[in-house]
Z-matrix of the N, CA and C atoms (Angstrom, degrees):
N
C 1 1.457
C 2 1.527 1 108.72
N 3 1.327 2 116.56 1 136.62
C 4 1.452 3 121.94 2 -176.42
C 5 1.521 4 110.78 3 -94.02
N 6 1.322 5 116.09 4 143.82
C 7 1.460 6 121.92 5 177.76
C 8 1.527 7 112.67 6 -94.76
N 9 1.340 8 118.10 7 2.09
C 10 1.463 9 119.75 8 -177.31
C 11 1.509 10 110.61 9 -77.23
N 12 1.317 11 115.30 10 139.10
C 13 1.452 12 122.41 11 177.71
C 14 1.520 13 108.02 12 -121.63
N 15 1.294 14 115.60 13 154.11
C 16 1.450 15 120.44 14 176.97
C 17 1.522 16 109.25 15 -91.27
N 18 1.318 17 116.17 16 129.16
C 19 1.457 18 122.03 17 178.15
C 20 1.529 19 107.92 18 -118.50
N 21 1.348 20 117.83 19 89.15
C 22 1.470 21 121.27 20 -175.58
C 23 1.522 22 113.61 21 -53.55
N 24 1.327 23 118.28 22 -41.53
C 25 1.466 24 120.40 23 -178.75
C 26 1.525 25 110.34 24 -65.34
N 27 1.334 26 117.01 25 -38.36
C 28 1.459 27 121.00 26 -179.98
C 29 1.521 28 110.57 27 -70.88
N 30 1.344 29 117.22 28 -40.17
C 31 1.463 30 120.45 29 179.63
C 32 1.520 31 111.33 30 -61.38
N 33 1.329 32 117.01 31 -33.45
C 34 1.465 33 120.36 32 179.39
C 35 1.523 34 110.84 33 -63.12
N 36 1.326 35 116.88 34 -31.02
C 37 1.464 36 120.36 35 179.45
C 38 1.522 37 111.88 36 -67.96
N 39 1.313 38 118.30 37 -24.67
C 40 1.460 39 122.14 38 -176.19
C 41 1.529 40 112.66 39 -97.66
N 42 1.302 41 116.96 40 19.33
C 43 1.464 42 120.08 41 176.83
C 44 1.519 43 109.10 42 -74.05
N 45 1.333 44 114.17 43 139.64
C 46 1.455 45 120.55 44 178.47
C 47 1.523 46 109.03 45 -131.42
N 48 1.339 47 115.31 46 149.50
C 49 1.453 48 120.08 47 175.52
C 50 1.514 49 109.06 48 -77.87
N 51 1.329 50 115.90 49 130.70
C 52 1.455 51 122.23 50 178.11
C 53 1.530 52 108.70 51 -128.72
N 54 1.321 53 115.33 52 150.74
C 55 1.461 54 120.64 53 175.13
C 56 1.523 55 107.91 54 -92.63
N 57 1.310 56 116.19 55 129.29
C 58 1.457 57 122.62 56 -179.65
C 59 1.526 58 107.58 57 -108.89
N 60 1.332 59 116.47 58 125.35
C 61 1.458 60 122.27 59 179.59
C 62 1.523 61 107.84 60 -91.61
N 63 1.337 62 115.88 61 126.22
C 64 1.468 63 120.92 62 -174.35
C 65 1.524 64 111.38 63 -112.97
N 66 1.322 65 114.79 64 170.22
C 67 1.459 66 119.81 65 169.69
C 68 1.527 67 108.01 66 -62.15
N 69 1.328 68 118.02 67 152.26
C 70 1.471 69 119.63 68 179.15
C 71 1.528 70 112.05 69 -56.27
N 72 1.314 71 115.85 70 135.01
C 73 1.466 72 124.34 71 177.86
C 74 1.528 73 113.87 72 63.23
N 75 1.319 74 118.07 73 24.61
C 76 1.465 75 121.89 74 178.27
C 77 1.522 76 112.27 75 -113.35
N 78 1.326 77 117.68 76 11.80
C 79 1.471 78 120.90 77 -175.22
C 80 1.531 79 111.94 78 -60.44
N 81 1.325 80 117.45 79 -47.30
C 82 1.471 81 120.61 80 -178.29
C 83 1.527 82 110.82 81 -66.76
N 84 1.321 83 116.79 82 -37.32
C 85 1.467 84 121.74 83 178.03
C 86 1.531 85 110.48 84 -63.58
N 87 1.334 86 116.79 85 -46.62
C 88 1.471 87 120.94 86 179.33
C 89 1.518 88 110.32 87 -62.97
N 90 1.330 89 116.62 88 -43.46
C 91 1.465 90 120.65 89 179.09
C 92 1.533 91 110.19 90 -59.00
N 93 1.321 92 116.87 91 -44.84
C 94 1.464 93 121.46 92 179.28
C 95 1.540 94 110.74 93 -62.31
N 96 1.344 95 116.59 94 -43.96
C 97 1.470 96 120.36 95 178.97
C 98 1.528 97 111.35 96 -62.37
N 99 1.318 98 116.92 97 -41.40
C 100 1.468 99 120.53 98 179.22
C 101 1.523 100 110.75 99 -64.14
N 102 1.326 101 116.70 100 -42.91
C 103 1.462 102 120.61 101 178.69
C 104 1.521 103 111.02 102 -63.17
N 105 1.339 104 118.03 103 -37.01
C 106 1.465 105 121.15 104 177.18
C 107 1.522 106 111.14 105 -63.93
N 108 1.321 107 117.08 106 -29.24
C 109 1.468 108 121.75 107 178.78
C 110 1.523 109 111.93 108 -90.98
N 111 1.338 110 117.14 109 12.24
C 112 1.473 111 124.18 110 179.34
C 113 1.521 112 112.29 111 58.65
N 114 1.324 113 116.10 112 38.11
C 115 1.455 114 121.77 113 176.59
C 116 1.529 115 107.51 114 -106.63
N 117 1.327 116 116.54 115 128.60
C 118 1.460 117 121.49 116 -177.68
C 119 1.531 118 110.33 117 -64.60
N 120 1.340 119 115.95 118 130.14
C 121 1.462 120 120.98 119 -178.08
C 122 1.521 121 110.23 120 -134.13
N 123 1.311 122 113.75 121 163.12
C 124 1.462 123 121.21 122 173.57
C 125 1.519 124 107.70 123 -147.47
N 126 1.317 125 115.44 124 117.95
C 127 1.458 126 121.96 125 176.68
C 128 1.521 127 107.29 126 -119.47
N 129 1.341 128 117.48 127 99.24
C 130 1.464 129 119.34 128 179.68
C 131 1.527 130 110.86 129 -70.09
N 132 1.331 131 115.39 130 125.29
C 133 1.464 132 121.65 131 -179.80
C 134 1.524 133 109.50 132 -118.61
N 135 1.324 134 115.79 133 152.24
C 136 1.459 135 121.00 134 172.97
C 137 1.519 136 107.84 135 -128.41
N 138 1.333 137 114.96 136 157.33
C 139 1.460 138 120.29 137 -178.49
C 140 1.526 139 109.46 138 -93.60
N 141 1.328 140 115.59 139 133.57
C 142 1.456 141 121.58 140 -179.07
C 143 1.519 142 109.45 141 -132.00
N 144 1.316 143 115.81 142 143.02
C 145 1.452 144 121.16 143 177.43
C 146 1.517 145 108.23 144 -95.75
N 147 1.329 146 117.51 145 118.24
C 148 1.466 147 123.19 146 -179.63
C 149 1.519 148 109.71 147 -110.29
N 150 1.302 149 115.57 148 139.04
C 151 1.469 150 120.36 149 178.21
C 152 1.522 151 109.02 150 -98.04
N 153 1.341 152 115.11 151 116.42
C 154 1.444 153 121.66 152 177.93
C 155 1.526 154 108.71 153 -116.44
N 156 1.321 155 116.87 154 173.08
C 157 1.467 156 121.58 155 179.63
C 158 1.523 157 111.44 156 -57.99
N 159 1.312 158 116.36 157 -33.90
C 160 1.470 159 121.08 158 -178.27
C 161 1.522 160 112.30 159 -82.79
N 162 1.331 161 116.81 160 -2.86
C 163 1.462 162 121.04 161 179.75
C 164 1.517 163 111.34 162 120.24
N 165 1.336 164 116.93 163 179.46
C 166 1.469 165 120.45 164 -178.88
C 167 1.535 166 111.67 165 -70.62
N 168 1.320 167 115.56 166 140.83
C 169 1.465 168 122.18 167 -179.51
C 170 1.525 169 108.51 168 -135.79
N 171 1.338 170 114.93 169 136.02
C 172 1.468 171 119.84 170 175.27
C 173 1.532 172 108.35 171 -86.96
N 174 1.343 173 115.86 172 128.35
C 175 1.462 174 120.84 173 178.89
C 176 1.524 175 108.61 174 -128.04
N 177 1.325 176 115.55 175 155.20
C 178 1.457 177 121.13 176 175.57
C 179 1.514 178 108.43 177 -103.25
N 180 1.323 179 116.27 178 122.26
C 181 1.462 180 122.92 179 -177.62
C 182 1.520 181 110.37 180 -118.89
N 183 1.347 182 117.69 181 153.21
C 184 1.466 183 120.34 182 177.01
C 185 1.524 184 110.88 183 -63.72
N 186 1.319 185 116.02 184 133.87
C 187 1.459 186 121.79 185 177.28
C 188 1.524 187 110.35 186 -66.38
N 189 1.323 188 116.31 187 -33.60
C 190 1.464 189 122.45 188 177.78
C 191 1.526 190 108.16 189 -122.37
N 192 1.335 191 117.75 190 89.44
C 193 1.467 192 119.88 191 -176.76
C 194 1.529 193 112.10 192 -55.35
N 195 1.329 194 114.92 193 131.01
C 196 1.457 195 120.83 194 178.13
C 197 1.520 196 114.32 195 91.65
N 198 1.339 197 117.87 196 1.12
C 199 1.467 198 119.89 197 -176.52
C 200 1.524 199 112.01 198 -130.79
N 201 1.338 200 114.78 199 141.22
C 202 1.452 201 124.54 200 172.33
C 203 1.520 202 105.26 201 -131.15
N 204 1.325 203 117.32 202 143.34
C 205 1.461 204 120.97 203 177.22
C 206 1.523 205 108.53 204 -101.73
N 207 1.327 206 115.04 205 139.07
C 208 1.460 207 120.02 206 179.43
C 209 1.521 208 109.10 207 -137.68
N 210 1.316 209 115.55 208 145.79
C 211 1.468 210 120.97 209 -179.39
C 212 1.523 211 107.65 210 -110.82
N 213 1.335 212 115.22 211 107.66
C 214 1.468 213 120.85 212 -174.12
C 215 1.522 214 110.80 213 -136.94
N 216 1.327 215 114.50 214 163.84
C 217 1.460 216 119.99 215 170.88
C 218 1.530 217 107.47 216 -102.10
N 219 1.311 218 116.84 217 179.78
C 220 1.476 219 120.81 218 -177.23
C 221 1.521 220 112.57 219 -57.31
N 222 1.313 221 117.50 220 -39.25
C 223 1.462 222 120.86 221 -178.18
C 224 1.526 223 113.36 222 -69.18
N 225 1.309 224 117.14 223 -29.88
C 226 1.463 225 120.80 224 -177.71
C 227 1.530 226 113.00 225 -84.73
N 228 1.324 227 117.14 226 -16.76
C 229 1.477 228 120.32 227 -177.99
C 230 1.521 229 111.98 228 -57.43
N 231 1.307 230 117.12 229 -40.99
C 232 1.476 231 120.62 230 -179.22
C 233 1.522 232 111.06 231 -60.93
N 234 1.345 233 117.41 232 -39.54
C 235 1.469 234 121.19 233 178.89
C 236 1.528 235 111.05 234 -62.46
N 237 1.331 236 116.80 235 -29.99
C 238 1.464 237 121.10 236 179.39
C 239 1.520 238 110.11 237 -76.83
N 240 1.314 239 117.38 238 -50.45
C 241 1.467 240 121.80 239 -173.71
C 242 1.526 241 111.89 240 -68.50
N 243 1.322 242 118.63 241 -22.53
C 244 1.470 243 121.84 242 -179.83
C 245 1.525 244 113.10 243 -80.27
N 246 1.318 245 117.49 244 -7.12
C 247 1.465 246 120.11 245 -179.78
C 248 1.528 247 109.59 246 -69.79
N 249 1.346 248 117.74 247 140.02
C 250 1.466 249 120.72 248 -173.42
C 251 1.532 250 115.28 249 -60.92
N 252 1.318 251 119.72 250 -32.28
C 253 1.468 252 121.24 251 -176.91
C 254 1.524 253 113.27 252 -91.43
N 255 1.326 254 117.14 253 0.26
C 256 1.464 255 121.35 254 179.10
C 257 1.519 256 108.99 255 -93.20
N 258 1.336 257 116.03 256 126.60
C 259 1.460 258 120.56 257 178.33
C 260 1.520 259 111.73 258 -88.25
N 261 1.345 260 116.63 259 -44.87
C 262 1.464 261 119.81 260 178.69
C 263 1.517 262 110.46 261 -168.77
N 264 1.305 263 114.89 262 167.28
C 265 1.457 264 122.08 263 169.87
C 266 1.522 265 105.49 264 -98.23
N 267 1.320 266 116.24 265 131.12
C 268 1.465 267 121.06 266 -175.23
C 269 1.525 268 110.14 267 -67.31
N 270 1.321 269 114.71 268 131.70
C 271 1.457 270 120.83 269 179.14
C 272 1.507 271 110.48 270 -175.68
N 273 1.320 272 114.62 271 -159.80
C 274 1.464 273 120.50 272 177.22
C 275 1.523 274 108.32 273 -128.42
N 276 1.311 275 116.32 274 -167.27
C 277 1.475 276 118.84 275 -176.14
C 278 1.529 277 113.19 276 -67.28
N 279 1.332 278 116.77 277 -13.04
C 280 1.464 279 120.08 278 -179.93
C 281 1.525 280 112.35 279 -93.07
N 282 1.335 281 116.80 280 -6.86
C 283 1.457 282 120.37 281 178.99
C 284 1.510 283 111.92 282 133.45
N 285 1.347 284 116.15 283 -173.71
C 286 1.460 285 120.82 284 -179.31
C 287 1.530 286 111.83 285 -62.13
N 288 1.331 287 115.99 286 148.95
C 289 1.465 288 121.80 287 177.37
C 290 1.521 289 108.75 288 -102.67
N 291 1.341 290 117.64 289 104.11
C 292 1.467 291 119.81 290 -178.48
C 293 1.530 292 111.85 291 -71.13
N 294 1.328 293 114.91 292 151.17
C 295 1.463 294 122.14 293 175.38
C 296 1.521 295 108.56 294 -101.38
N 297 1.325 296 118.03 295 142.50
C 298 1.471 297 119.47 296 177.33
C 299 1.528 298 111.14 297 -64.55
N 300 1.330 299 116.45 298 142.88
C 301 1.464 300 121.47 299 177.81
C 302 1.521 301 110.83 300 -54.74
N 303 1.341 302 116.63 301 -37.29
C 304 1.468 303 121.38 302 -178.22
C 305 1.528 304 111.41 303 -62.76
N 306 1.335 305 116.91 304 -36.39
C 307 1.465 306 120.62 305 -179.42
C 308 1.531 307 110.67 306 -66.15
N 309 1.319 308 116.48 307 -41.53
C 310 1.466 309 121.08 308 177.44
C 311 1.530 310 109.60 309 -66.15
N 312 1.322 311 117.07 310 -39.81
C 313 1.462 312 120.47 311 179.87
C 314 1.529 313 111.35 312 -64.33
N 315 1.322 314 117.81 313 -39.34
C 316 1.465 315 121.58 314 176.72
C 317 1.524 316 109.84 315 -63.10
N 318 1.333 317 116.45 316 -43.14
C 319 1.470 318 120.25 317 177.37
C 320 1.530 319 111.11 318 -61.15
N 321 1.320 320 116.28 319 -42.43
C 322 1.475 321 120.67 320 179.22
C 323 1.528 322 110.59 321 -59.66
N 324 1.333 323 115.97 322 -47.08
C 325 1.468 324 120.09 323 -179.27
C 326 1.528 325 110.80 324 -63.91
N 327 1.331 326 116.72 325 -40.00
C 328 1.464 327 120.34 326 179.48
C 329 1.523 328 110.53 327 -63.43
N 330 1.332 329 117.33 328 -43.52
C 331 1.467 330 121.28 329 179.64
C 332 1.527 331 110.21 330 -65.48
N 333 1.328 332 117.13 331 -41.72
C 334 1.468 333 121.33 332 179.57
C 335 1.522 334 111.46 333 -63.10
N 336 1.335 335 117.22 334 -30.67
C 337 1.461 336 120.64 335 179.87
C 338 1.524 337 111.05 336 -68.37
N 339 1.329 338 116.77 337 -22.24
C 340 1.459 339 121.03 338 -179.94
C 341 1.515 340 113.97 339 79.36
N 342 1.318 341 117.54 340 1.21
C 343 1.471 342 121.08 341 -176.12
C 344 1.521 343 111.18 342 -107.30
N 345 1.334 344 117.17 343 45.54
C 346 1.462 345 120.07 344 179.75
C 347 1.517 346 110.33 345 -118.88
N 348 1.302 347 114.36 346 151.63
C 349 1.459 348 121.78 347 173.91
C 350 1.519 349 106.78 348 -156.36
N 351 1.317 350 117.22 349 155.25
C 352 1.468 351 119.13 350 180.00
C 353 1.525 352 111.21 351 -65.27
N 354 1.314 353 115.47 352 151.00
C 355 1.463 354 121.47 353 176.23
C 356 1.513 355 107.93 354 -147.33
N 357 1.321 356 116.25 355 144.33
C 358 1.462 357 119.78 356 178.01
C 359 1.517 358 110.21 357 -62.06
N 360 1.330 359 115.67 358 146.22
C 361 1.456 360 121.79 359 179.98
C 362 1.521 361 109.36 360 -73.64
N 363 1.326 362 116.37 361 129.82
C 364 1.461 363 121.91 362 179.27
C 365 1.518 364 108.95 363 -119.28
N 366 1.312 365 117.07 364 127.41
C 367 1.462 366 123.01 365 177.56
C 368 1.515 367 110.14 366 -97.36
N 369 1.324 368 116.72 367 131.71
C 370 1.455 369 120.17 368 173.04
C 371 1.530 370 107.38 369 -62.78
N 372 1.318 371 115.75 370 133.04
C 373 1.463 372 121.03 371 -178.46
C 374 1.516 373 113.82 372 96.21
N 375 1.343 374 116.99 373 -9.35
C 376 1.462 375 118.80 374 -179.41
C 377 1.530 376 110.10 375 -93.16
N 378 1.331 377 115.38 376 161.32
C 379 1.466 378 120.69 377 177.70
C 380 1.524 379 108.68 378 -78.06
N 381 1.333 380 115.61 379 137.38
C 382 1.451 381 121.61 380 179.39
C 383 1.524 382 110.08 381 -129.32
N 384 1.317 383 114.55 382 157.70
C 385 1.457 384 122.82 383 176.74
C 386 1.522 385 107.57 384 -108.81
N 387 1.329 386 116.88 385 130.87
C 388 1.463 387 121.25 386 176.52
C 389 1.524 388 106.60 387 -84.14
N 390 1.341 389 116.63 388 122.58
C 391 1.469 390 120.30 389 -173.06
C 392 1.525 391 113.82 390 -107.23
N 393 1.340 392 118.43 391 -9.43
C 394 1.460 393 121.67 392 179.35
C 395 1.520 394 110.19 393 -141.19
N 396 1.311 395 115.02 394 156.08
C 397 1.453 396 121.04 395 174.80
C 398 1.517 397 112.56 396 93.50
N 399 1.331 398 116.09 397 -174.65
C 400 1.466 399 120.39 398 -175.77
C 401 1.524 400 113.65 399 -64.76
N 402 1.325 401 118.34 400 -20.15
C 403 1.464 402 121.09 401 -179.82
C 404 1.524 403 112.29 402 -99.74
N 405 1.323 404 116.67 403 14.29
C 406 1.462 405 121.42 404 -179.19
C 407 1.526 406 111.06 405 -51.28
N 408 1.336 407 115.45 406 131.68
C 409 1.459 408 121.17 407 179.64
C 410 1.522 409 113.58 408 97.06
N 411 1.331 410 117.18 409 -17.13
C 412 1.469 411 120.55 410 179.34
C 413 1.524 412 109.67 411 -78.41
N 414 1.321 413 116.03 412 154.45
C 415 1.462 414 120.92 413 176.04
C 416 1.519 415 108.73 414 -119.93
N 417 1.318 416 115.27 415 156.24
C 418 1.457 417 120.58 416 178.88
C 419 1.508 418 109.91 417 -165.53
N 420 1.332 419 115.79 418 -171.61
C 421 1.460 420 122.56 419 -179.91
C 422 1.523 421 108.23 420 -108.90
N 423 1.328 422 116.79 421 130.91
C 424 1.457 423 122.35 422 -176.84
C 425 1.524 424 111.19 423 -78.19
N 426 1.336 425 115.80 424 131.76
C 427 1.468 426 123.17 425 174.75
C 428 1.519 427 108.79 426 -126.27
N 429 1.297 428 116.74 427 159.95
C 430 1.465 429 121.77 428 170.64
C 431 1.520 430 105.69 429 -126.45
N 432 1.329 431 115.59 430 120.82
C 433 1.457 432 120.22 431 -177.87
C 434 1.518 433 108.78 432 -133.68
N 435 1.323 434 116.04 433 118.81
C 436 1.463 435 122.51 434 179.71
C 437 1.530 436 112.01 435 52.28
N 438 1.320 437 116.77 436 43.93
C 439 1.459 438 121.96 437 176.62
C 440 1.514 439 115.01 438 80.53
N 441 1.321 440 118.70 439 0.55
C 442 1.467 441 122.31 440 -179.86
C 443 1.521 442 110.20 441 -104.84
N 444 1.326 443 115.60 442 150.92
C 445 1.464 444 121.06 443 172.13
C 446 1.520 445 107.05 444 -89.05
N 447 1.308 446 116.45 445 126.24
C 448 1.457 447 120.73 446 176.62
C 449 1.513 448 108.44 447 -127.39
N 450 1.312 449 114.94 448 144.69
C 451 1.454 450 120.81 449 176.19
C 452 1.521 451 106.63 450 -116.14
N 453 1.320 452 115.32 451 127.48
C 454 1.456 453 120.92 452 177.56
C 455 1.518 454 107.99 453 -92.78
N 456 1.318 455 115.58 454 120.90
C 457 1.460 456 122.29 455 177.59
C 458 1.519 457 107.20 456 -107.64
N 459 1.306 458 115.67 457 126.65
C 460 1.465 459 120.64 458 -175.59
C 461 1.522 460 111.71 459 -108.90
N 462 1.335 461 114.49 460 142.91
C 463 1.460 462 121.98 461 171.21
C 464 1.521 463 104.41 462 -108.01
N 465 1.340 464 114.98 463 96.07
C 466 1.462 465 121.01 464 -171.31
C 467 1.524 466 113.60 465 -59.49
N 468 1.302 467 117.48 466 -39.65
C 469 1.462 468 120.77 467 -173.03
C 470 1.530 469 112.30 468 -62.57
N 471 1.345 470 117.01 469 -30.72
C 472 1.469 471 119.30 470 178.10
C 473 1.533 472 111.46 471 -108.37
N 474 1.322 473 116.08 472 4.94
C 475 1.462 474 123.20 473 178.31
C 476 1.531 475 112.08 474 52.28
N 477 1.331 476 115.58 475 50.26
C 478 1.455 477 122.54 476 178.08
C 479 1.518 478 108.90 477 -130.07
N 480 1.324 479 116.04 478 154.59
C 481 1.464 480 121.03 479 179.86
C 482 1.518 481 110.12 480 -138.87
N 483 1.324 482 114.58 481 157.37
C 484 1.462 483 120.90 482 172.75
C 485 1.520 484 107.72 483 -130.00
N 486 1.316 485 115.28 484 149.35
C 487 1.462 486 120.56 485 176.70
C 488 1.518 487 108.30 486 -108.62
N 489 1.323 488 116.81 487 128.68
C 490 1.462 489 122.97 488 -178.26
C 491 1.524 490 108.15 489 -119.43
N 492 1.333 491 116.49 490 130.18
C 493 1.466 492 121.03 491 178.12
C 494 1.520 493 109.35 492 -82.53
N 495 1.322 494 116.69 493 127.20
C 496 1.460 495 122.15 494 -178.18
C 497 1.521 496 110.43 495 -137.69
N 498 1.319 497 115.48 496 163.05
C 499 1.457 498 121.90 497 174.20
C 500 1.529 499 109.04 498 -83.77
N 501 1.309 500 117.84 499 146.90
C 502 1.467 501 121.74 500 179.64
C 503 1.521 502 111.65 501 -60.49
N 504 1.327 503 117.31 502 -32.10
C 505 1.468 504 120.03 503 -179.43
C 506 1.526 505 112.90 504 -67.63
N 507 1.334 506 116.85 505 -15.31
C 508 1.466 507 121.41 506 179.18
C 509 1.527 508 112.21 507 -90.96
N 510 1.331 509 116.97 508 5.16
C 511 1.461 510 121.80 509 -175.28
C 512 1.515 511 111.19 510 -124.42
N 513 1.320 512 115.47 511 154.22
C 514 1.463 513 120.32 512 168.90
C 515 1.522 514 107.67 513 -146.68
N 516 1.323 515 116.73 514 153.53
C 517 1.467 516 119.63 515 179.83
C 518 1.531 517 110.29 516 -60.51
N 519 1.309 518 116.04 517 145.67
C 520 1.457 519 120.45 518 177.53
C 521 1.518 520 110.21 519 -70.72
N 522 1.317 521 115.94 520 138.74
C 523 1.448 522 121.73 521 172.81
C 524 1.533 523 107.01 522 -98.13
N 525 1.298 524 116.52 523 179.99
C 526 1.466 525 120.32 524 178.70
C 527 1.522 526 111.52 525 -56.69
N 528 1.345 527 117.16 526 -34.67
C 529 1.466 528 121.37 527 -178.54
C 530 1.522 529 112.12 528 -65.42
N 531 1.319 530 118.57 529 -41.64
C 532 1.451 531 119.37 530 -176.27
C 533 1.522 532 112.53 531 -82.00
N 534 1.335 533 118.07 532 -17.24
C 535 1.466 534 120.55 533 177.05
C 536 1.519 535 110.96 534 -68.15
N 537 1.331 536 117.53 535 -28.93
C 538 1.452 537 121.50 536 -179.74
C 539 1.529 538 110.90 537 -76.87
N 540 1.311 539 117.62 538 -21.88
C 541 1.475 540 121.51 539 -176.94
C 542 1.502 541 112.42 540 -71.16
């Protein structure tokens, strides 16, 4: 016989935000299913203008395609992962990787502002391709200095570099093609 008891109020304190990976284009469906099961969810959406045969239409699309955020405790995780459109909870071999509450709150505020759109993930220290502006086509290494995005462009033959301040929207990660350049 087990001496463990369930303490619902205490379990609520141990809820953590987790990223749930869904089937493609099932984010809204999963979010709706989670809400029906009284599980706290967050699906960040952005507004996009799509051109169709009938004319332009504003649609709401997931900011992070394939992902829904949910705030659950250990006992509720099974209810999430058993849903048919859920592929997995994001984590590593040691278990789910929780997101800080502050990170979700920042995302919420950004979505509420209405000024959000998807952007490719850029790692500081990685090679990037400049896609707009006078340096379009150049490659360099991404730095962050005093809150600014800077790209270091090197002239290998003279072993010198320059740092140029750019907007993140003017950059994209280098693919195999631009690494050879």
